[in-house]
C-alpha positions in Angstrom: 30.9 10.5 -6.7 32.3 13.8 -5.7 30.0 16.2 -3.8 29.5 18.6 -6.7 28.1 15.9 -8.9 26.0 14.5 -6.1 24.2 18.0 -5.6 23.8 18.5 -9.2 21.3 15.6 -9.3 17.9 16.2 -8.2 17.8 12.7 -6.3 20.3 14.2 -3.8 19.3 18.1 -3.9 15.6 17.5 -2.9 16.2 15.2 -0.2 18.8 17.4 1.4 16.4 20.4 1.0 13.5 18.5 2.5 15.7 17.3 5.3 17.0 20.6 6.1 13.4 22.0 6.1 12.2 19.4 8.4 15.0 20.6 11.2 13.2 23.7 12.5 9.8 21.9 12.8 11.6 18.9 14.5 13.4 21.5 16.9 10.1 22.9 17.5 8.6 19.4 18.5 11.5 18.9 20.9 11.1 22.3 22.5 7.3 21.6 23.1 7.4 18.0 24.0 11.0 17.5 25.3 11.1 14.3 23.0 12.6 14.0 19.7 9.8 13.8 17.1 10.2 11.9 13.8 6.8 13.2 12.2 8.6 16.3 10.5 11.0 13.8 8.9 8.6 11.3 8.1 6.4 13.9 6.3 9.4 15.4 4.7 10.3 11.9 3.4 6.7 11.5 2.1 7.0 14.7 0.1 10.2 13.7 -1.3 9.0 10.4 -1.9 6.0 11.6 -3.7 7.9 14.0 -5.7 10.1 11.2 -7.0 7.6 8.5 -7.4 7.4 8.5 -11.1 11.1 9.4 -11.8 12.5 6.0 -11.5 14.3 6.8 -8.0 13.0 4.5 -5.3 11.1 6.5 -2.6 13.0 4.7 -0.1 16.3 6.0 -1.1 15.3 9.6 -1.1 13.5 9.4 2.1 16.5 7.7 3.7 18.6 10.5 2.5 15.9 13.1 3.9 15.9 11.3 7.1 19.8 11.3 7.6 19.9 15.1 6.9 16.8 15.8 9.1 18.5 14.0 12.0 21.0 17.0 12.5 18.2 18.4 14.7 19.2 15.8 17.3 22.8 16.6 17.2 22.9 19.9 19.4 21.0 18.4 22.2 23.1 15.4 21.9 26.5 17.4 22.1 25.1 19.4 25.0 24.3 16.0 26.8 27.7 14.5 26.0 29.6 17.5 27.4 27.9 17.4 30.5 28.9 13.8 31.2 32.2 14.7 33.1 29.9 16.8 35.5 27.9 13.6 36.7 30.5 11.0 36.5 32.5 10.0 39.4 35.6 8.5 37.6 37.2 8.5 34.2 36.0 5.0 33.4 32.4 5.8 34.0 32.8 9.1 32.1 34.1 7.1 29.0 31.5 4.6 29.3 28.7 7.1 29.5 30.3 9.1 26.6 30.4 5.9 24.5 26.8 5.0 25.2 25.9 8.5 24.4 27.6 8.3 21.0 25.8 4.9 20.6 22.4 6.3 21.3 23.1 9.3 19.0 23.9 6.8 16.1 20.9 5.0 16.9 18.7 8.1 16.8 20.3 9.0 13.4 19.5 5.6 12.0 15.9 5.9 13.3 15.5 9.2 11.6 16.8 8.0 8.4 14.5 4.8 8.7 11.4 6.9 9.4 12.4 9.1 6.4 12.8 6.2 4.3 9.2 4.9 5.5 7.9 8.3 4.8 9.5 8.1 1.1 8.0 4.6 0.6 4.6 5.9 1.6 4.9 9.0 -0.6 6.1 6.8 -3.6 3.1 4.6 -2.9 0.6 7.4 -2.9 2.1 8.8 -6.2 1.6 5.4 -7.6 -1.8 4.8 -6.4 -2.9 8.4 -7.3 -1.5 7.6 -10.8 -3.5 4.5 -11.2 -6.6 6.1 -10.0 -6.4 8.8 -12.5 -5.6 6.4 -15.4 -8.6 4.5 -14.5 -10.8 7.8 -14.4 -9.3 9.0 -17.6 
């Protein structure tokens, strides 16, 4: 699948837009609390999962995509941290070890953001399914 065809599909376009839309809110949460917040990514994944609930695309899949794109918010602070490692390390082996561990933790953060986006997408898909069932029973 090439990139142009991927963004022609709604199953890619909406998660990317929602993930990018969650980035400013994640950055705001980081500035206020000094901790990475997954709540904006979870909510964005929930919205996308709700939108795709009846379209045959699993909410977890679009939520995962939303979370991965939303994890972009963690990267600037991570790059700044990795760039300051030589200032605090005494020798080259410690610098390399600290750099590798930092890259490992960035990977973990990206995976956690993707996971919480997928969880939000799953919840959004479930809400869409349960609201449709409730509406069908009323009508």
